[in-house]
All heavy atoms as an XYZ file, in Angstrom:
935
protein
N       0.879     -1.169     -0.042
C      -0.021      0.008     -0.029
C       0.870      1.179      0.044
O       1.621      1.428      0.949
C      -0.867     -0.064      1.264
C      -1.686      1.104      1.525
S      -2.688      0.879      2.975
C      -1.851     -0.286      4.059
N       0.812      1.997     -0.962
C       1.623      3.186     -1.142
C       1.023      4.362     -0.368
O      -0.106      4.476     -0.337
C       1.818      3.472     -2.591
N       1.984      5.301      0.086
C       1.449      6.477      0.776
C       0.690      7.368     -0.107
O      -0.204      8.160      0.309
C       2.667      7.253      1.304
C       3.253      6.645      2.546
O       2.417      5.914      3.263
N       4.399      6.963      2.985
N       0.822      7.351     -1.474
C       0.123      8.206     -2.379
C      -1.406      7.900     -2.378
O      -2.238      8.714     -2.678
C       0.645      8.089     -3.799
C       0.370      6.692     -4.422
C       0.869      6.665     -5.857
C       0.531      5.248     -6.397
N       0.634      5.220     -7.801
N      -1.759      6.662     -1.858
C      -3.146      6.215     -1.758
C      -3.799      6.663     -0.382
O      -4.995      6.471     -0.254
C      -3.236      4.780     -2.053
C      -2.904      4.404     -3.348
O      -2.995      5.226     -4.287
N      -2.548      3.137     -3.564
N      -2.983      7.047      0.558
C      -3.436      7.355      1.875
C      -4.197      8.657      1.859
O      -3.788      9.567      1.253
C      -2.241      7.493      2.868
C      -2.610      7.509      4.268
C      -1.471      7.416      5.165
N      -1.911      7.542      6.546
C      -1.247      7.180      7.509
N      -0.024      6.673      7.462
N      -1.723      7.221      8.772
N      -5.325      8.677      2.616
C      -6.052      9.940      2.921
C      -5.471     10.718      3.955
O      -5.128     10.120      5.051
C      -7.541      9.604      3.204
C      -8.156      8.623      2.118
C      -8.338     10.846      3.463
C      -8.392      9.384      0.813
N      -5.284     11.960      3.749
C      -4.731     12.878      4.773
C      -5.550     12.793      6.102
O      -6.791     12.788      6.058
C      -4.786     14.306      4.366
C      -3.926     14.591      3.081
C      -4.284     15.969      2.575
O      -4.639     16.804      3.332
O      -4.111     16.169      1.328
N      -4.865     12.713      7.284
C      -5.550     12.660      8.555
C      -6.488     13.820      8.740
O      -7.496     13.708      9.376
C      -4.531     12.445      9.627
C      -5.155     12.553     11.028
C      -3.668     11.255      9.478
N      -6.128     14.989      8.203
C      -6.908     16.158      8.408
C      -8.306     16.091      7.755
O      -9.237     16.790      8.078
C      -6.257     17.378      7.792
O      -5.922     17.246      6.469
N      -8.517     15.190      6.870
C      -9.879     14.866      6.216
C     -10.722     13.987      6.979
O     -11.927     13.860      6.759
C      -9.619     14.323      4.805
C      -8.998     15.279      3.838
C      -9.033     14.727      2.407
C      -8.468     15.828      1.513
N      -9.237     15.909      0.345
N     -10.226     13.329      8.080
C     -10.957     12.445      8.891
C     -11.480     13.132     10.162
O     -10.705     13.705     10.921
C     -10.119     11.192      9.297
C      -9.629     10.487      8.048
C     -10.925     10.198     10.127
C      -8.661      9.402      8.311
N     -12.750     13.064     10.324
C     -13.431     13.795     11.437
C     -14.000     12.777     12.372
O     -14.583     11.755     11.973
C     -14.483     14.786     10.929
C     -13.995     15.772     10.234
C     -15.145     16.798      9.881
O     -16.216     16.508      9.848
N     -14.801     18.070      9.534
N     -13.904     12.995     13.559
C     -14.562     12.230     14.602
C     -15.571     13.019     15.413
O     -15.484     14.251     15.472
C     -13.531     11.615     15.674
C     -12.482     10.777     14.971
C     -11.346     10.385     15.868
N     -11.771      9.992     17.202
C     -10.946      9.889     18.375
N      -9.695     10.329     18.122
N     -11.380      9.623     19.517
N     -16.559     12.356     16.050
C     -17.596     13.060     16.811
C     -17.313     12.530     18.240
O     -17.994     11.632     18.725
C     -18.956     12.643     16.318
C     -19.307     13.033     14.883
C     -20.669     12.493     14.413
C     -19.179     14.530     14.699
N     -16.431     13.224     18.847
C     -15.954     12.842     20.284
C     -17.113     12.752     21.237
O     -17.059     11.773     22.047
C     -14.916     13.837     20.792
C     -13.698     13.946     19.816
C     -14.395     13.333     22.118
C     -12.848     12.770     19.546
N     -18.067     13.567     21.234
C     -19.109     13.528     22.267
C     -19.992     12.331     22.109
O     -20.415     11.726     23.089
C     -19.956     14.812     22.115
O     -20.611     14.888     20.775
N     -20.129     11.878     20.815
C     -20.983     10.637     20.638
C     -20.081      9.394     21.086
O     -20.586      8.482     21.696
C     -21.401     10.558     19.148
C     -22.383     11.635     18.868
C     -21.950      9.188     18.842
C     -22.781     11.731     17.407
N     -18.709      9.480     20.758
C     -17.830      8.419     21.144
C     -17.848      8.234     22.703
O     -18.049      7.105     23.113
C     -16.466      8.622     20.766
C     -16.211      8.647     19.231
C     -14.841      9.086     18.838
O     -13.910      9.156     19.715
O     -14.596      9.461     17.639
N     -17.863      9.249     23.431
C     -17.859      9.225     24.908
C     -19.137      8.615     25.419
O     -19.104      7.822     26.327
C     -17.603     10.542     25.518
C     -16.247     11.234     25.134
C     -15.134     10.504     25.792
C     -13.875     11.224     25.414
N     -12.660     10.362     25.587
N     -20.215      8.896     24.789
C     -21.501      8.408     25.094
C     -21.566      6.887     25.118
O     -22.188      6.288     25.953
C     -22.593      8.985     24.221
C     -23.993      8.375     24.368
C     -24.898      8.951     23.248
C     -26.196      8.183     23.288
N     -27.103      8.644     22.287
N     -20.851      6.294     24.186
C     -20.746      4.772     24.043
C     -19.639      4.130     24.730
O     -19.393      2.999     24.604
C     -20.762      4.395     22.628
C     -22.112      4.701     21.945
C     -22.243      5.765     20.980
C     -23.276      3.990     22.228
C     -23.455      6.014     20.350
C     -24.458      4.291     21.680
C     -24.603      5.373     20.622
O     -25.778      5.600     20.201
N     -18.767      4.972     25.513
C     -17.600      4.422     26.232
C     -16.246      4.309     25.414
O     -15.399      3.627     25.875
N     -16.220      4.984     24.230
C     -15.049      5.127     23.486
C     -14.118      6.164     24.036
O     -14.593      7.308     24.026
C     -15.213      5.327     22.018
C     -16.036      4.055     21.505
C     -14.026      5.414     21.277
C     -16.554      4.242     20.050
N     -12.923      5.847     24.468
C     -12.013      6.856     24.993
C     -11.123      7.457     23.827
O     -10.762      8.722     23.863
C     -11.080      6.274     26.086
C     -11.840      5.909     27.332
O     -12.837      6.557     27.645
O     -11.455      5.011     27.986
N     -10.762      6.645     22.929
C      -9.915      7.161     21.735
C     -10.165      6.180     20.633
O     -10.631      5.021     20.719
C      -8.472      7.256     22.204
C      -7.655      8.122     21.359
O      -8.156      8.882     20.428
O      -6.487      8.271     21.624
N      -9.627      6.644     19.407
C      -9.560      5.742     18.263
C      -8.280      6.115     17.462
O      -7.822      7.243     17.464
C     -10.796      6.048     17.364
C     -12.098      5.423     17.762
S     -13.235      5.286     16.475
C     -13.653      7.061     16.251
N      -7.813      5.039     16.786
C      -6.746      5.242     15.880
C      -7.335      4.896     14.486
O      -7.929      3.888     14.334
C      -5.610      4.166     16.199
C      -4.373      4.331     15.345
O      -4.236      5.351     14.743
N      -3.700      3.210     15.232
N      -7.244      5.832     13.623
C      -7.856      5.675     12.250
C      -6.830      5.855     11.095
O      -5.972      6.736     11.120
C      -8.917      6.767     12.101
C     -10.096      6.640     13.012
C     -10.983      7.878     12.953
C     -10.892      5.336     12.766
N      -6.973      5.107     10.062
C      -6.161      5.104      8.872
C      -7.105      4.916      7.719
O      -7.891      3.995      7.745
C      -5.142      3.965      8.961
C      -4.365      3.755      7.688
C      -3.195      4.634      7.360
C      -4.687      2.780      6.803
C      -2.546      4.470      6.288
C      -3.963      2.685      5.583
C      -2.959      3.469      5.322
N      -7.023      5.723      6.681
C      -7.943      5.553      5.530
C      -6.996      5.724      4.237
O      -6.147      6.481      4.158
C      -8.969      6.768      5.511
N      -7.440      4.890      3.295
C      -6.689      5.032      1.888
C      -7.678      4.481      0.885
O      -8.775      3.987      1.034
C      -5.463      4.162      1.970
C      -5.682      2.617      1.839
C      -5.581      2.008      0.616
C      -5.965      1.828      2.943
C      -5.771      0.588      0.464
C      -6.168      0.565      2.841
C      -5.967     -0.065      1.643
O      -6.145     -1.505      1.597
N      -7.337      4.876     -0.436
C      -8.115      4.459     -1.558
C      -7.269      3.664     -2.461
O      -6.360      4.208     -3.077
C      -8.557      5.807     -2.273
C      -9.592      6.506     -1.470
S     -10.310      8.004     -2.460
C     -11.424      7.048     -3.620
N      -7.455      2.370     -2.545
C      -6.628      1.531     -3.423
C      -6.904      1.818     -4.938
O      -6.076      1.528     -5.747
C      -7.092      0.062     -3.082
C      -8.414      0.238     -2.419
C      -8.484      1.674     -1.816
N      -8.056      2.495     -5.143
C      -8.486      2.926     -6.509
C      -9.407      4.103     -6.423
O      -9.848      4.423     -5.267
C      -8.993      1.721     -7.483
C     -10.223      1.092     -6.659
O     -11.252      1.797     -6.576
N     -10.098     -0.158     -6.347
N      -9.913      4.614     -7.472
C     -10.754      5.826     -7.424
C     -12.180      5.500     -6.977
O     -12.932      6.471     -6.769
C     -10.801      6.498     -8.782
O     -11.395      5.610     -9.737
N     -12.552      4.336     -6.912
C     -13.898      4.009     -6.486
C     -14.099      3.293     -5.142
O     -15.141      2.934     -4.826
C     -14.496      3.039     -7.584
C     -14.630      3.714     -8.929
C     -15.244      2.763     -9.910
C     -15.295      3.457    -11.280
N     -15.881      2.543    -12.354
N     -12.972      3.127     -4.432
C     -13.121      2.449     -3.172
C     -12.269      3.158     -2.061
O     -11.095      3.489     -2.216
C     -12.559      1.048     -3.331
C     -12.655      0.148     -2.118
C     -12.176     -1.227     -2.333
O     -11.249     -1.419     -3.258
O     -12.433     -2.087     -1.651
N     -12.935      3.362     -0.938
C     -12.295      3.903      0.229
C     -12.314      2.808      1.356
O     -13.238      2.168      1.529
C     -13.155      5.128      0.831
C     -12.830      5.680      2.162
C     -11.353      6.299      2.084
C     -13.794      6.664      2.629
N     -11.209      2.597      1.931
C     -11.077      1.592      3.037
C     -10.545      2.368      4.334
O      -9.603      3.069      4.224
C     -10.171      0.452      2.605
C     -10.650     -0.275      1.451
C     -10.003     -0.511      3.906
C      -9.783     -1.419      0.926
N     -11.262      2.124      5.432
C     -10.882      2.691      6.693
C     -10.551      1.517      7.588
O     -11.351      0.633      7.725
C     -11.972      3.576      7.361
C     -12.181      4.788      6.464
C     -11.642      3.948      8.705
C     -13.499      4.799      5.862
N      -9.474      1.638      8.183
C      -9.020      0.686      9.319
C      -8.927      1.464     10.646
O      -8.447      2.590     10.588
C      -7.607      0.061      9.026
C      -7.607     -0.896      7.901
C      -6.872     -0.633      6.736
C      -8.292     -2.161      7.917
C      -6.876     -1.479      5.670
C      -8.341     -2.965      6.890
C      -7.593     -2.645      5.733
O      -7.563     -3.530      4.648
N      -9.481      0.934     11.663
C      -9.548      1.646     12.947
C      -9.426      0.770     14.087
O      -9.649     -0.517     14.042
N      -9.076      1.312     15.188
C      -9.011      0.604     16.526
C      -9.829      1.554     17.544
O      -9.530      2.690     17.569
C      -7.581      0.460     17.054
C      -6.803     -0.540     16.184
C      -5.421     -0.598     16.717
O      -4.821      0.502     17.016
O      -4.843     -1.672     16.744
N     -10.702      0.963     18.238
C     -11.391      1.657     19.302
C     -10.672      1.292     20.685
O     -10.336      0.175     20.979
C     -12.836      1.010     19.419
C     -13.549      1.290     18.036
C     -13.554      1.726     20.594
C     -14.839      0.611     18.017
N     -10.442      2.331     21.471
C      -9.940      2.148     22.846
C     -10.910      2.698     23.875
O     -11.560      3.658     23.746
C      -8.652      2.977     23.005
C      -7.547      2.648     21.920
C      -7.330      3.509     20.847
C      -6.727      1.507     22.096
C      -6.439      3.228     19.852
C      -5.740      1.270     21.159
C      -5.649      2.069     20.060
O      -4.732      1.744     19.084
N     -10.971      1.966     24.993
C     -11.839      2.376     26.125
C     -11.754      1.270     27.231
O     -11.232      0.186     27.057
N     -12.360      1.768     28.278
C     -12.367      0.693     29.488
C     -13.492     -0.166     29.246
O     -13.467     -1.456     29.436
C     -12.488      1.482     30.757
C     -11.297      2.191     31.124
C     -11.120      2.644     32.479
O     -11.828      2.001     33.362
O     -10.421      3.552     32.866
N     -14.691      0.243     28.814
C     -15.794     -0.596     28.565
C     -16.866      0.140     27.667
O     -17.097      1.291     27.889
C     -16.393     -1.205     29.834
C     -17.328     -0.270     30.599
C     -17.838     -0.874     31.946
N     -19.213     -1.159     32.210
C     -20.221     -0.475     31.823
N     -20.146      0.472     30.982
N     -21.415     -0.819     32.259
N     -17.450     -0.618     26.852
C     -18.565      0.073     26.002
C     -19.784     -0.044     26.855
O     -20.111     -0.941     27.511
C     -18.737     -0.822     24.748
C     -17.526     -0.803     23.696
C     -17.951     -1.678     22.467
C     -17.136      0.585     23.354
N     -20.614      1.062     26.591
C     -21.926      1.065     27.247
C     -23.072      0.313     26.511
O     -23.911     -0.033     27.201
C     -22.300      2.479     27.504
O     -22.421      3.178     26.191
C     -21.271      3.288     28.316
N     -22.941      0.224     25.286
C     -23.948     -0.400     24.438
C     -23.294     -1.170     23.285
O     -22.047     -0.866     23.008
C     -24.844      0.601     23.778
C     -25.821      1.208     24.706
O     -26.087      0.664     25.760
N     -26.156      2.432     24.478
N     -24.030     -2.087     22.564
C     -23.601     -2.604     21.300
C     -23.462     -1.464     20.345
O     -24.416     -0.652     20.306
C     -24.468     -3.643     20.852
O     -24.643     -4.694     21.712
N     -22.385     -1.457     19.514
C     -22.294     -0.323     18.561
C     -21.855     -0.867     17.162
O     -21.317     -1.988     17.159
C     -21.253      0.675     18.961
C     -19.826      0.046     19.219
C     -21.726      1.479     20.246
C     -18.710      0.995     19.385
N     -22.190     -0.091     16.190
C     -21.520     -0.198     14.855
C     -20.767      1.014     14.650
O     -21.123      2.095     15.100
C     -22.610     -0.264     13.781
C     -23.384     -1.468     13.731
C     -24.367     -1.476     12.529
C     -25.348     -2.545     12.489
N     -26.202     -2.509     11.225
N     -19.637      0.913     13.840
C     -18.980      2.148     13.437
C     -19.415      2.491     11.976
O     -19.503      1.663     11.116
C     -17.498      1.926     13.458
C     -16.872      1.604     14.842
S     -17.257      2.865     15.982
C     -16.452      4.233     15.373
N     -19.769      3.778     11.792
C     -20.345      4.264     10.596
C     -19.364      5.241      9.983
O     -18.526      5.797     10.642
C     -21.653      5.017     10.786
C     -22.774      4.112     11.327
S     -23.202      2.699     10.371
C     -23.806      3.642      8.883
N     -19.408      5.438      8.649
C     -18.644      6.332      7.898
C     -19.458      7.067      7.009
O     -20.274      6.473      6.124
C     -17.574      5.546      7.183
S     -16.606      6.547      5.951
N     -19.395      8.417      6.972
C     -20.056      9.234      5.978
C     -18.998      9.882      5.155
O     -18.075     10.498      5.847
C     -20.971     10.295      6.631
O     -22.058      9.595      7.233
N     -19.118     10.029      3.874
C     -18.115     10.626      3.008
C     -18.737     11.784      2.416
O     -19.879     11.668      1.749
C     -17.554      9.527      1.938
C     -16.577     10.199      1.046
C     -17.105      8.309      2.625
N     -18.063     12.963      2.423
C     -18.531     14.217      1.804
C     -17.674     14.759      0.720
O     -16.510     14.593      0.663
C     -18.496     15.317      3.038
C     -19.377     14.940      4.147
C     -18.888     14.061      5.153
C     -20.673     15.498      4.308
C     -19.786     13.697      6.246
C     -21.538     15.138      5.361
C     -21.010     14.348      6.334
O     -21.840     14.072      7.385
N     -18.340     15.403     -0.215
C     -17.554     16.131     -1.382
C     -17.163     17.571     -0.880
O     -17.565     17.978      0.207
C     -18.291     15.968     -2.688
C     -19.623     16.785     -2.658
O     -19.892     17.625     -1.711
O     -20.429     16.724     -3.576
N     -16.621     18.256     -1.885
C     -16.242     19.676     -1.557
C     -17.342     20.640     -1.268
O     -17.102     21.655     -0.626
C     -15.422     20.123     -2.836
C     -14.060     19.538     -2.785
O     -13.510     18.997     -1.850
N     -13.494     19.513     -4.056
N     -18.548     20.214     -1.673
C     -19.723     21.058     -1.402
C     -20.437     20.741     -0.150
O     -21.561     21.326      0.190
C     -20.693     21.027     -2.633
C     -20.070     21.562     -3.983
C     -20.977     21.395     -5.086
O     -22.106     20.920     -4.938
O     -20.440     21.660     -6.175
N     -20.026     19.769      0.583
C     -20.562     19.329      1.819
C     -21.643     18.359      1.712
O     -22.414     18.013      2.692
N     -21.875     17.770      0.446
C     -22.820     16.772      0.256
C     -22.325     15.402      0.612
O     -21.176     15.117      0.403
C     -23.337     16.696     -1.225
C     -24.046     18.082     -1.612
O     -24.659     18.728     -0.783
O     -23.801     18.431     -2.828
N     -23.189     14.567      1.171
C     -22.844     13.144      1.423
C     -22.913     12.415      0.103
O     -23.874     12.407     -0.548
C     -23.744     12.583      2.486
C     -23.613     13.157      3.861
C     -23.392     11.004      2.623
C     -24.661     12.717      4.861
N     -21.682     11.804     -0.233
C     -21.700     11.088     -1.506
C     -21.629      9.570     -1.361
O     -21.897      8.751     -2.317
C     -20.466     11.522     -2.406
C     -19.121     11.300     -1.597
C     -20.684     13.002     -2.851
C     -17.881     11.595     -2.442
N     -21.355      9.069     -0.088
C     -21.242      7.665      0.209
C     -21.376      7.405      1.739
O     -20.985      8.323      2.415
C     -20.068      7.043     -0.430
N     -21.611      6.294      2.090
C     -21.615      5.906      3.429
C     -21.467      4.383      3.568
O     -21.682      3.608      2.679
C     -22.839      6.346      4.285
O     -24.079      5.694      3.765
N     -20.968      3.965      4.804
C     -20.807      2.510      5.051
C     -20.661      2.223      6.496
O     -20.662      3.165      7.305
N     -20.662      0.961      6.848
C     -20.615      0.529      8.280
C     -19.444     -0.458      8.384
O     -19.118     -1.091      7.373
C     -21.834      0.042      8.761
C     -22.393     -1.191      8.111
C     -23.686     -1.653      8.680
O     -24.644     -0.796      8.890
O     -23.874     -2.875      8.809
N     -19.037     -0.722      9.602
C     -17.875     -1.749      9.772
C     -18.375     -3.148      9.216
O     -19.591     -3.433      9.293
C     -17.439     -1.812     11.225
C     -18.577     -2.153     12.260
O     -19.430     -1.281     12.572
N     -18.599     -3.329     12.578
N     -17.374     -3.819      8.866
C     -17.562     -5.278      8.385
C     -18.091     -6.136      9.506
O     -17.921     -5.845     10.606
C     -16.267     -5.725      7.809
O     -15.734     -5.014      6.822
N     -18.703     -7.250      9.061
C     -19.262     -8.246     10.043
C     -18.074     -9.047     10.624
O     -17.021     -9.155     10.048
C     -20.137     -9.205      9.209
O     -21.225     -8.502      8.627
N     -18.512     -9.584     11.843
C     -17.478    -10.394     12.552
C     -18.051    -11.787     12.814
O     -19.250    -11.922     12.743
C     -17.248     -9.746     13.976
C     -16.618     -8.404     13.818
C     -17.385     -7.272     13.941
C     -15.305     -8.202     13.612
C     -16.812     -5.934     13.870
C     -14.733     -6.988     13.522
C     -15.507     -5.887     13.633
O     -14.969     -4.662     13.497
N     -17.219    -12.693     13.068
C     -17.473    -14.023     13.473
C     -17.638    -14.840     12.262
O     -17.356    -14.521     11.152
C     -18.739    -14.105     14.387
O     -18.972    -15.336     14.850
N     -18.079    -16.140     12.491
C     -18.404    -17.078     11.413
C     -19.782    -17.637     11.625
O     -20.274    -17.534     12.816
C     -17.369    -18.200     11.281
O     -17.256    -18.871     12.562
N     -20.374    -18.257     10.698
C     -21.764    -18.826     10.996
C     -22.789    -17.596     10.940
O     -22.710    -16.798     10.072
N     -23.334    -17.347     12.082
C     -24.213    -16.233     12.269
C     -23.400    -15.058     12.601
O     -22.708    -14.999     13.609
C     -25.229    -16.561     13.446
C     -26.300    -15.476     13.633
C     -27.155    -15.400     12.508
C     -27.101    -15.873     14.946
N     -23.331    -14.084     11.713
C     -22.511    -13.016     11.865
C     -23.119    -11.719     12.195
O     -24.325    -11.549     12.111
C     -21.553    -12.693     10.596
C     -20.789    -13.916     10.244
C     -22.453    -12.384      9.475
N     -22.379    -10.740     12.766
C     -22.923     -9.520     13.168
C     -21.952     -8.289     12.905
O     -20.746     -8.496     12.825
C     -23.317     -9.412     14.638
O     -23.939     -8.191     15.075
C     -22.034     -9.690     15.465
N     -22.556     -7.140     12.574
C     -21.700     -5.909     12.412
C     -21.559     -5.247     13.854
O     -20.747     -4.321     13.840
C     -22.288     -5.001     11.420
O     -22.265     -5.647     10.086
N     -22.304     -5.609     14.776
C     -22.281     -4.959     16.048
C     -21.011     -5.341     16.851
O     -20.641     -6.527     16.877
C     -23.396     -5.222     16.852
C     -24.592     -4.477     16.417
C     -25.542     -5.039     15.516
C     -24.844     -3.127     16.931
C     -26.691     -4.157     15.151
C     -25.950     -2.364     16.435
C     -26.779     -2.973     15.517
O     -27.868     -2.177     15.097
N     -20.374     -4.415     17.557
C     -19.320     -4.619     18.483
C     -19.990     -4.688     19.782
O     -20.578     -3.751     20.324
C     -18.236     -3.466     18.321
C     -17.630     -3.353     16.909
C     -17.018     -3.708     19.352
C     -16.969     -2.088     16.692
N     -19.936     -5.754     20.446
C     -20.657     -6.044     21.627
C     -19.824     -5.802     22.933
O     -18.540     -6.112     22.868
C     -21.062     -7.572     21.676
C     -21.930     -8.013     20.574
C     -23.338     -7.431     20.620
O     -23.776     -6.847     21.689
O     -23.945     -7.506     19.538
N     -20.432     -5.151     23.921
C     -19.658     -4.893     25.190
C     -18.962     -6.091     25.816
O     -17.764     -5.997     26.201
C     -20.709     -4.305     26.102
C     -21.807     -3.823     25.242
C     -21.750     -4.674     24.005
N     -19.610     -7.233     25.781
C     -19.020     -8.381     26.351
C     -17.798     -8.976     25.604
O     -16.993     -9.686     26.124
C     -20.087     -9.556     26.574
C     -20.682    -10.106     25.333
C     -21.956     -9.316     24.882
O     -22.077     -8.273     25.216
N     -22.639    -10.100     24.066
N     -17.596     -8.503     24.391
C     -16.448     -8.957     23.497
C     -15.413     -7.914     23.455
O     -14.296     -8.129     23.051
C     -16.918     -9.166     22.131
S     -18.047    -10.538     21.899
N     -15.655     -6.725     24.152
C     -14.709     -5.658     24.148
C     -13.777     -5.662     25.419
O     -14.250     -5.710     26.474
C     -15.377     -4.297     24.187
C     -14.577     -3.080     24.081
C     -14.071     -2.750     22.802
C     -14.319     -2.347     25.067
C     -13.231     -1.606     22.680
C     -13.531     -1.238     25.033
C     -12.937     -0.828     23.845
N     -12.506     -5.742     25.146
C     -11.568     -5.843     26.271
C     -10.539     -4.748     26.193
O      -9.293     -5.016     26.288
C     -10.849     -7.283     26.220
C     -11.915     -8.346     26.508
C     -11.218     -9.685     26.618
O     -10.007     -9.826     26.744
O     -12.020    -10.745     26.578
N     -10.978     -3.512     25.976
C     -10.083     -2.387     25.913
C      -9.649     -1.840     24.622
O      -9.312     -0.740     24.466
N      -9.709     -2.854     23.575
C      -9.229     -2.462     22.285
C     -10.027     -3.329     21.324
O     -10.277     -4.550     21.615
C      -7.722     -2.531     22.067
C      -7.361     -1.970     20.659
C      -7.267     -3.876     22.325
C      -5.829     -1.881     20.499
N     -10.457     -2.725     20.140
C     -11.177     -3.555     19.242
C     -10.914     -2.941     17.819
O     -11.120     -1.773     17.595
C     -12.708     -3.485     19.447
C     -13.402     -4.672     18.841
C     -13.703     -5.764     19.605
C     -13.893     -4.654     17.573
C     -14.338     -6.872     19.000
C     -14.655     -5.619     17.020
C     -14.808     -6.835     17.747
N     -10.415     -3.789     16.946
C     -10.214     -3.227     15.563
C     -11.513     -3.259     14.650
O     -12.386     -4.150     14.895
C      -9.157     -4.315     14.902
C      -9.487     -5.521     15.663
C      -9.976     -5.175     17.000
N     -11.599     -2.563     13.638
C     -12.606     -2.485     12.729
C     -12.196     -2.062     11.336
O     -11.191     -1.522     11.235
C     -13.975     -1.651     13.197
C     -13.611     -0.224     13.141
C     -13.841      0.575     12.153
C     -13.030      0.327     14.448
C     -13.629      1.935     12.181
C     -12.822      1.757     14.456
C     -13.082      2.577     13.338
N     -13.071     -2.395     10.426
C     -12.777     -2.091      8.949
C     -14.017     -1.619      8.344
O     -15.072     -2.229      8.582
C     -12.174     -3.302      8.193
C     -12.019     -3.020      6.719
C     -11.580     -4.277      5.900
O     -11.287     -5.295      6.591
O     -11.596     -4.161      4.775
N     -13.945     -0.577      7.604
C     -15.136     -0.043      6.771
C     -14.688      0.059      5.281
O     -13.659      0.690      5.051
C     -15.682      1.270      7.394
C     -16.019      1.257      8.800
C     -16.815      1.731      6.453
C     -16.380      2.464      9.418
N     -15.518     -0.488      4.411
C     -15.228     -0.258      3.080
C     -16.377      0.430      2.404
O     -17.563      0.161      2.718
C     -15.087     -1.671      2.322
C     -13.883     -2.403      2.778
C     -13.701     -3.727      1.985
O     -14.354     -4.002      1.025
N     -12.692     -4.511      2.358
N     -16.057      1.535      1.659
C     -17.103      2.371      0.974
C     -16.924      2.541     -0.460
O     -15.778      2.770     -0.848
C     -17.170      3.741      1.721
C     -18.239      4.616      1.137
C     -17.209      3.656      3.282
N     -17.910      2.269     -1.239
C     -17.826      2.469     -2.667
C     -18.159      3.955     -2.912
O     -19.095      4.500     -2.561
C     -18.899      1.596     -3.358
C     -18.538      0.140     -3.305
O     -17.447     -0.205     -3.299
N     -19.614     -0.659     -3.129
N     -17.217      4.580     -3.627
C     -17.292      5.917     -4.023
C     -17.855      6.118     -5.357
O     -17.287      5.557     -6.340
C     -15.894      6.733     -3.908
C     -15.376      6.459     -2.483
C     -15.931      8.120     -4.249
C     -16.052      6.989     -1.340
N     -18.879      6.845     -5.551
C     -19.442      7.112     -6.902
C     -18.373      7.595     -7.924
O     -17.568      8.488     -7.501
C     -20.576      8.068     -6.815
C     -20.917      8.010     -5.341
C     -19.656      7.624     -4.600
N     -18.402      7.189     -9.018
C     -17.454      7.592    -10.075
C     -17.317      9.072    -10.258
O     -18.369      9.682    -10.427
C     -17.778      6.833    -11.424
C     -16.632      6.983    -12.321
O     -15.459      7.082    -11.969
N     -16.933      6.817    -13.704
N     -16.085      9.565    -10.309
C     -15.848     10.982    -10.528
C     -16.005     11.858     -9.351
O     -15.748     13.069     -9.431
N     -16.422     11.408     -8.201
C     -16.425     12.243     -6.958
C     -15.103     12.218     -6.177
O     -14.464     11.279     -6.103
C     -17.636     11.635     -6.110
C     -18.925     12.069     -6.514
O     -19.377     13.114     -6.361
N     -19.682     10.976     -7.176
N     -14.754     13.457     -5.743
C     -13.600     13.704     -4.956
C     -14.060     13.744     -3.478
O     -14.989     14.350     -3.123
C     -12.959     14.979     -5.371
C     -12.487     14.980     -6.812
C     -11.325     14.173     -6.974
C     -10.815     14.286     -8.469
N     -10.204     13.032     -8.962
N     -13.180     13.199     -2.617
C     -13.490     13.183     -1.167
C     -12.888     14.493     -0.571
O     -11.779     14.772     -0.724
C     -12.876     11.964     -0.521
C     -13.536     10.696     -1.013
C     -12.943     12.008      1.016
C     -12.962      9.380     -0.472
N     -13.820     15.199      0.184
C     -13.223     16.358      0.956
C     -13.142     16.040      2.411
O     -12.146     16.364      3.033
C     -14.249     17.533      0.788
C     -13.753     18.771      1.523
O     -12.564     19.186      1.231
O     -14.458     19.200      2.431
N     -14.121     15.237      3.026
C     -13.999     14.885      4.382
C     -14.696     13.532      4.628
O     -15.578     13.148      3.883
C     -14.449     15.942      5.321
C     -15.896     15.881      5.767
C     -16.190     16.947      6.607
C     -17.638     17.464      6.343
N     -18.228     18.430      7.080
N     -14.141     12.901      5.697
C     -14.702     11.574      6.057
C     -15.071     11.674      7.543
O     -14.242     12.116      8.245
C     -13.662     10.451      5.869
C     -13.145     10.360      4.434
C     -14.146      9.173      6.422
C     -11.874      9.613      4.189
N     -16.248     11.266      7.925
C     -16.726     11.339      9.366
C     -16.903      9.907      9.849
O     -17.660      9.112      9.124
C     -17.998     12.117      9.414
C     -18.345     12.414     10.797
C     -19.544     13.399     10.987
N     -19.017     14.689     10.723
C     -19.859     15.779     10.216
N     -21.040     15.550      9.955
N     -19.219     16.968     10.064
N     -16.246      9.570     10.930
C     -16.419      8.250     11.573
C     -17.038      8.442     12.911
O     -16.609      9.223     13.706
C     -14.927      7.654     11.752
C     -14.095      7.637     10.519
C     -15.065      6.207     12.358
C     -14.549      6.776      9.402
N     -18.066      7.531     13.195
C     -18.881      7.744     14.367
C     -19.537      6.461     14.731
O     -19.881      5.691     13.852
C     -19.866      8.893     14.228
C     -20.714      8.891     13.094
C     -21.991      8.154     13.119
C     -20.329      9.239     11.847
C     -22.829      8.073     12.052
C     -21.180      9.094     10.790
C     -22.493      8.536     10.824
O     -23.177      8.411      9.710
N     -19.836      6.252     16.036
C     -20.516      4.997     16.472
C     -21.998      5.280     16.492
O     -22.546      6.394     16.717
C     -20.050      4.796     17.894
C     -19.682      6.198     18.391
C     -19.265      6.919     17.224
N     -22.785      4.157     16.258
C     -24.262      4.220     16.428
C     -24.627      2.872     17.051
O     -23.845      1.896     17.088
C     -25.053      4.360     15.110
C     -24.785      3.208     14.226
C     -24.765      5.645     14.422
C     -25.796      3.083     13.079
N     -25.898      2.677     17.684
C     -26.324      1.548     18.159
C     -27.610      1.006     17.567
O     -28.220      1.632     16.767
C     -26.392      1.460     19.667
C     -27.484      2.303     20.234
O     -28.075      3.162     19.637
N     -27.758      2.036     21.592
């Protein structure tokens, strides 16, 4: 993975007040585009304990502030799978991945990452 495909950290936004509501103390985020139509975000959630089951969401915005794409973290487990990160499975750190298809010809201005339940 070349650095030329990496998204600048300044384009990634977090919603700290919402993170705190769900027990997230911090996150480590990395985003890149392997091609012009795909955005991949890798992240780690840090905290003492989650307050609820959560999914990590991503909204992608263009230069005009319009949402051009969105996605949620990939499913976990085998057999019966879930996209939810469960409090009972959280032991202080949890990795996640989000893949988002970007409509052809659109440029990314900002990426917002946030938890929902």
